[in-house]
N, C-alpha and C positions, 0 to 999 in steps of 0.2 A: 619573358622572366623561363624561358625551355634550359638558360643556362642554370637560372637558379634550381631550375628541377635536377638538372643534369648532374651539377656539380655538389649540392643536397646528396643525391644518391652516389654517385662518386663519396661520399665523407662518410656518409655512413652504409655502404660497402666496406669501407673501409675501413674507420670504426669495428666494425663487426666484426675484424679477421684480426685487429688488433699490426696495421697495412698504416705504416708513418707514409700518409697521402698529401707529398707540397706536385702542387703543380701550378704550370705557368699559362694563363690562357691568354692568346696574343688574336689582336682586329685587323683583318685578311679579309679581302675584295673577293664574291665568291658569285660564279652566277648560279642560280637554279639549271643542270642539266637539262629537266624535261620538266614541263609544264604539269604531267602529274606526280611528280619524284620529290615529294614534300609533304609533310604534314604538319596541322593546324591546334593551334590552344584552341580551350573552347575558355572563354568566359565565365565563371560562373559569381563571380561576383560586382559591385553597382560599377565597380571601377571602369572606362575608359581601357579597355587592350585590347591587340591583336599583336597574335606571332604564329609564328610560323617556323617549320625548321627544313630542314635536306642533309642526305636523303632522308627521306619517309623511314625506307628501314636501319638503323645505324648498325652499325656494324663495331665489332671490339678490335678489329685490327683497322678500322677506319676512323674517321672523324665527320662532324656533325656539326652545321653553320645554322644559328638560328640571330633572327628578326625578332626584333621588337616593338611594338608601340605602344607608350603607354602613359598616360597622364593619372598625376601622383592626386587622389584627392582631398588626401590630410598632409600636417607638417609628417617628416619623419628622419627625426637623428642616430635611432637606433627601433630594436623589435624583438620581435619572434619569428621565426619559421618555422611552419609544419608542414612536413610532408610524408605521406602513408601511399605505399607504391603497393596495389594489389594487381594478381594472376586476374588478368582480361577474364577467361574462359569459366573461373568458380569464384571469382572474387574473393581472393584469400589474402587475407594482408599477408607479403612477405616481409615489407619493409617497413620500421616505421621511425622517425625524425622532424625531433624534435628542438631549436638553441635560441639562445636569444641573438644577437648581433647589435655591433655599434657601427657608427659608420665606420671606425677607425680599419674593421674585417673585412668591409664588402666595400669601398673606394674603387681599390681593380677594379670592380667587375661596373659597378654602377654608379652614376654622380651620389653624392651622400656629402651633406644630410639631401632630403629634397622638403621644395616647399609647393604647398598645394595647388594646383592647374601646373605645375613644372611639368613638362612634356620631353618624356623619353625615347628617343631612340639607338634602340642598340640593332648593331648588324657584327657577327662574335663569331670563330671559329672557332669548336675543342678540340685542341690537335689530337689528344693522347684515352682513346675514353678504354683502355686495357683496365680498366677499374673493373669497368663490367661486366667481365668476361665471365663473373659469377651469376649474371644473368641474363638466360637468354628463352626465347621466348616472347607475347605480346603481354605487356603491363600497362594497366592501369595507374595517373599517375593525379595525384591529387595534392595542390600545394595551399598552401591558405599562408599570406605575410600580412604580422601586424606592427603599429609603431609602440614606440611604449605608453604611448594611452588605451592599447585596448581598440585602435577606429582598427579594419580590416581595409588594408594599404590592396591587397588583391587576393584572388580566389583564382584558381586555374586548375583545368585538366586535360589530359592529353592521353590518349592511347598511342602505346606507342612498341613498336619491335627491334630488338634485339637481337642479334645473330651475332656468327662469330666470323 
């Protein structure tokens, strides 16, 4: 779901700057370049979720590859995503973005609809991170996704370093 985190962060940044954001994400195969060059998601919910991204330090001039394994705890054909981004040093909120979504809007990123118990494995690369250029430093990101019945599908936390 790091991809979702980065997508929401990019969309939040673009909407706060009235930038029209149209980004195509592609799926590619790549290997982690170093055993220590990856960041890890923290699962703060009850769903089965694990994930990582590489490189650990994200450059606004680079790309990021995200690997996620997730088991849906409930059915989902739409819902609500809420993302909050805080400066790591003082936990001041930088961005908060919440939005309802439908399967039609997210199916190009993840399978949708989801059935309870369905396992999702993602390996995706976000090739253009230039929309993050307004965010440099270390950030704590919290993401919550609920289905239309307000059942929590996931809660993810990550500490992300963004550089130029």
